[in-house]
TILO-45128 format. One record per residue (C-alpha): y, x, z; residue in three letters; residue number from 1. Coordinates in steps of 0.001 Angstrom, whole numbers. Layout:
N
+---------+---------+---------+-----+-----+
:   north :    east :      up :   r :   k :
+---------+---------+---------+-----+-----+
:       Y :       X :       Z : ala : NUM :
...
+---------+---------+---------+-----+-----+
***
This chain:
181
+---------+---------+---------+-----+-----+
:   north :    east :      up :   r :   k :
+---------+---------+---------+-----+-----+
:    7284 :  107459 :   40525 : met :   1 :
:   10188 :  107385 :   38079 : lys :   2 :
:   13378 :  109312 :   38670 : glu :   3 :
:   16299 :  107041 :   39516 : gln :   4 :
:   18929 :  107159 :   36767 : val :   5 :
:   22545 :  106255 :   37487 : met :   6 :
:   25282 :  105764 :   34926 : cys :   7 :
:   27878 :  108481 :   35605 : pro :   8 :
:   30661 :  106173 :   34379 : trp :   9 :
:   30125 :  102987 :   36379 : cys :  10 :
:   27516 :  104227 :   38901 : leu :  11 :
:   25091 :  101442 :   38018 : thr :  12 :
:   21369 :  102096 :   38378 : glu :  13 :
:   19714 :  101998 :   34971 : ile :  14 :
:   16183 :  100616 :   34725 : val :  15 :
:   14464 :  101646 :   31518 : trp :  16 :
:   12051 :   99493 :   29598 : asp :  17 :
:    8813 :  101457 :   29122 : glu :  18 :
:    8280 :  100050 :   25627 : glu :  19 :
:   11770 :  100884 :   24357 : ile :  20 :
:   12221 :  104170 :   26185 : gly :  21 :
:   15317 :  105763 :   27724 : pro :  22 :
:   18671 :  104103 :   27156 : glu :  23 :
:   21330 :  105923 :   25118 : lys :  24 :
:   24127 :  103634 :   26338 : his :  25 :
:   24654 :  102053 :   29715 : cys :  26 :
:   23776 :   98327 :   29452 : pro :  27 :
:   26525 :   97510 :   31957 : his :  28 :
:   29601 :   99441 :   30724 : cys :  29 :
:   28403 :  100404 :   27193 : glu :  30 :
:   29415 :  104056 :   27675 : asn :  31 :
:   27274 :  106773 :   26187 : glu :  32 :
:   25051 :  108243 :   28877 : leu :  33 :
:   24754 :  111698 :   27335 : ser :  34 :
:   28488 :  112170 :   26768 : ala :  35 :
:   29574 :  112366 :   30403 : tyr :  36 :
:   31940 :  115314 :   30798 : arg :  37 :
:   31774 :  117654 :   33755 : thr :  38 :
:   33940 :  120540 :   34847 : ile :  39 :
:   32289 :  123597 :   36297 : glu :  40 :
:   34362 :  125655 :   38664 : leu :  41 :
:   33802 :  129365 :   39132 : gly :  42 :
:   33221 :  132260 :   36800 : tyr :  43 :
:   30090 :  133280 :   35009 : gly :  44 :
:   29559 :  136717 :   33496 : glu :  45 :
:   30931 :  135621 :   30103 : glu :  46 :
:   34120 :  134218 :   31618 : glu :  47 :
:   34763 :  137413 :   33577 : glu :  48 :
:   34410 :  139516 :   30422 : ala :  49 :
:   36771 :  137177 :   28572 : ala :  50 :
:   39273 :  137442 :   31446 : glu :  51 :
:   39252 :  141231 :   31073 : asp :  52 :
:   40013 :  140941 :   27344 : arg :  53 :
:   42942 :  138527 :   27780 : arg :  54 :
:   45672 :  141056 :   28721 : pro :  55 :
:   44882 :  143163 :   25647 : lys :  56 :
:   44991 :  140134 :   23347 : ala :  57 :
:   48246 :  138937 :   24944 : ala :  58 :
:   49918 :  142304 :   24309 : ala :  59 :
:   48827 :  142206 :   20661 : glu :  60 :
:   50130 :  138645 :   20291 : asn :  61 :
:   53512 :  139591 :   21782 : arg :  62 :
:   53890 :  142406 :   19264 : ala :  63 :
:   53103 :  140107 :   16349 : ser :  64 :
:   55476 :  137432 :   17713 : trp :  65 :
:   58327 :  139926 :   17865 : asn :  66 :
:   57700 :  140878 :   14212 : asp :  67 :
:   57688 :  137190 :   13237 : glu :  68 :
:   60921 :  136525 :   15149 : glu :  69 :
:   62718 :  139366 :   13364 : glu :  70 :
:   61528 :  138089 :    9996 : glu :  71 :
:   62484 :  134540 :   10953 : ser :  72 :
:   65991 :  135712 :   11952 : asp :  73 :
:   66472 :  137355 :    8569 : arg :  74 :
:   65278 :  134241 :    6714 : arg :  75 :
:   67317 :  131805 :    8796 : ser :  76 :
:   70669 :  133536 :    8422 : ser :  77 :
:   71470 :  131263 :    5482 : trp :  78 :
:   70900 :  128245 :    7742 : leu :  79 :
:   73942 :  129190 :    9767 : glu :  80 :
:   76067 :  128917 :    6657 : gln :  81 :
:   75878 :  125130 :    6745 : gly :  82 :
:   72775 :  123899 :    4917 : asp :  83 :
:   70215 :  122457 :    7316 : tyr :  84 :
:   72325 :  123037 :   10387 : arg :  85 :
:   75037 :  120727 :    9102 : ser :  86 :
:   72400 :  118135 :    8173 : ala :  87 :
:   71130 :  118219 :   11753 : asp :  88 :
:   74646 :  117810 :   13112 : arg :  89 :
:   75399 :  114954 :   10739 : ser :  90 :
:   72125 :  113234 :   11664 : trp :  91 :
:   73045 :  113458 :   15351 : phe :  92 :
:   76420 :  111935 :   14499 : ala :  93 :
:   74673 :  109116 :   12618 : val :  94 :
:   72382 :  108454 :   15591 : glu :  95 :
:   75394 :  108365 :   17906 : his :  96 :
:   77184 :  105895 :   15621 : ala :  97 :
:   74066 :  103705 :   15349 : val :  98 :
:   73720 :  103640 :   19137 : arg :  99 :
:   77372 :  102613 :   19477 : gly : 100 :
:   77018 :   99818 :   16906 : ile : 101 :
:   73897 :   98376 :   18541 : thr : 102 :
:   75627 :   98462 :   21932 : asp : 103 :
:   78531 :   96426 :   20494 : asp : 104 :
:   76275 :   93761 :   18933 : gln : 105 :
:   75452 :   90477 :   20678 : ala : 106 :
:   71881 :   90716 :   19366 : glu : 107 :
:   69892 :   93740 :   18207 : ala : 108 :
:   66560 :   92615 :   16730 : pro : 109 :
:   63760 :   95094 :   16126 : glu : 110 :
:   62862 :   96002 :   12575 : cys : 111 :
:   59543 :   94368 :   11644 : pro : 112 :
:   58598 :   97438 :    9590 : ala : 113 :
:   59338 :  100363 :   11942 : cys : 114 :
:   60407 :   98802 :   15286 : arg : 115 :
:   63867 :  100452 :   15353 : glu : 116 :
:   66876 :   98375 :   16393 : phe : 117 :
:   68650 :   96831 :   13413 : met : 118 :
:   72385 :   96886 :   12708 : leu : 119 :
:   74342 :   93726 :   12022 : glu : 120 :
:   75706 :   94226 :    8495 : ala : 121 :
:   77529 :   90945 :    8015 : gly : 122 :
:   77155 :   87266 :    7257 : thr : 123 :
:   76250 :   85293 :    4177 : gln : 124 :
:   77157 :   81657 :    3681 : thr : 125 :
:   74635 :   79630 :    1706 : val : 126 :
:   76217 :   76717 :    -139 : ser : 127 :
:   74803 :   73435 :   -1466 : asp : 128 :
:   74385 :   74953 :   -4940 : arg : 129 :
:   72324 :   77872 :   -3614 : gln : 130 :
:   69981 :   75890 :   -1356 : phe : 131 :
:   67849 :   72800 :   -1852 : glu : 132 :
:   66556 :   71506 :    1485 : pro : 133 :
:   62995 :   70272 :    1911 : arg : 134 :
:   62737 :   66775 :    3370 : ile : 135 :
:   60329 :   66793 :    6309 : ala : 136 :
:   58454 :   63468 :    6429 : pro : 137 :
:   58112 :   63586 :   10212 : ser : 138 :
:   61893 :   63933 :   10575 : leu : 139 :
:   62837 :   61658 :    7701 : asn : 140 :
:   65329 :   64334 :    6759 : gly : 141 :
:   65836 :   68046 :    6133 : pro : 142 :
:   65134 :   70738 :    8703 : val : 143 :
:   68209 :   72658 :    7572 : leu : 144 :
:   71210 :   71443 :    5628 : thr : 145 :
:   73669 :   73465 :    3598 : ala : 146 :
:   76139 :   75002 :    4063 : pro : 147 :
:   74770 :   77367 :    6687 : phe : 148 :
:   75411 :   80969 :    7600 : thr : 149 :
:   72882 :   83813 :    7747 : leu : 150 :
:   73475 :   86983 :    9737 : val : 151 :
:   72203 :   89998 :    7792 : leu : 152 :
:   70665 :   92946 :    9670 : tyr : 153 :
:   69816 :   96362 :    8201 : val : 154 :
:   67465 :   98921 :    9730 : cys : 155 :
:   69119 :  102366 :    9895 : pro : 156 :
:   65727 :  104117 :    9772 : ala : 157 :
:   63827 :  102438 :    6909 : cys : 158 :
:   66657 :  100303 :    5424 : phe : 159 :
:   64624 :   97106 :    5694 : his : 160 :
:   66859 :   94026 :    5691 : thr : 161 :
:   66376 :   90847 :    7657 : ser : 162 :
:   68441 :   87710 :    8004 : ser : 163 :
:   68686 :   85191 :   10835 : val : 164 :
:   70463 :   81859 :   11118 : leu : 165 :
:   73821 :   82121 :   12847 : ser : 166 :
:   74021 :   80925 :   16439 : arg : 167 :
:   75899 :   77730 :   15475 : glu : 168 :
:   73408 :   76835 :   12742 : asp : 169 :
:   70483 :   77474 :   15112 : arg : 170 :
:   71985 :   75002 :   17576 : glu : 171 :
:   72440 :   72406 :   14805 : gln : 172 :
:   68852 :   72881 :   13683 : met : 173 :
:   67574 :   72446 :   17269 : ile : 174 :
:   69592 :   69232 :   17590 : lys : 175 :
:   68091 :   68022 :   14316 : arg : 176 :
:   64546 :   68805 :   15534 : leu : 177 :
:   65036 :   67228 :   18977 : thr : 178 :
:   63540 :   63715 :   19059 : pro : 179 :
:   66026 :   60908 :   19583 : arg : 180 :
:   65229 :   58170 :   22070 : asp : 181 :
+---------+---------+---------+-----+-----+
***
């Protein structure tokens, strides 16, 4: 009689085909049957010996850490004179300013490149000379007509720029796209 084999992941009984042999993956959940992880509790002889060696190793590590800290203190004294420390302070000030600007904005889109919130940098008006509208045959007219205003956003992290139609021009475009009865 064959030994009953159960998948340790999904607890499904696995029936092996005698021609193919034992399964390497569970046919139900596709998990690897040999890679099931177990935790053994209790100490063996090797673990007890390692436990005895730990206090000695910890004392040696503490001594080396103290040496490294003293050396680090000597090397970092120039940091206190304004180089990297001031850069860290200025970066925190920049982050604070960015947070304040995004809180003041009506909209704060995410940057498509890095997912940070973008800052509203200003507006740009596109005139008739700068824009030639495409005539949509289904509308019998343009989707967007000039002049229109774009709101420009800048990402403070990667400096990617993005522009969006102003709220008023979005409403006009929606009216233009809405079918008339």
